[in-house]
N, C-alpha and C positions, 0 to 999 in steps of 0.2 A: 656648436654641436646641435644638431637637429633632433628634436624629441619626436618619437613615433607614437602618435595618438591611437593608432589602429593596430597595436601589437595584440594578437590573439593567443600568444603563448600561454599554455596552461588552461585554456578555456575548456578543453575536453575533460580534464581532471575535475574542474569545478562543476561541470554539468553532471558528470557521473556522481559526484558527491551529493549534489542537490537531489538527483533522482533517488539515490540510496536512502537519504533522509526521508524523502516523501514516502517512499515504499515502506520504510519502517513505521512511519506515523500511520500509514493506512492499515498496515498489519495490526498495529496496536488497537486501532479503532475497531477492526473486525473482531479482535479478540473480546473486546468489551461488549460489543453487540451480541456475539455468539454466546456469551456467558449468561445472558438474561434468560429467565425462565420462559418468557413468552416466545422468544425466537427458538429456544430449544424445543418447546412443545410443538411449534409449527413445523420445524424440521423433522421431528419424530413422526408427526402425522403424514408428512409427505413420504417419508421412507416407508411407513407401514402401508400406505396406499400403493406405493410403487411395488412393494413386495407381496401385496395381496394378503397380509395377515390381519 
């Protein structure tokens, strides 16, 4: 019985799972960053400047 060392069956599923985990981690990091007072103030300043208020 010959063993196939180059069997890619299931690789797409693994790749999708890894990308999903990475995206969830990145989203969590963005939430933490955006909750900081400094970033919130900076974003509010940008919005005020853009709206001209």
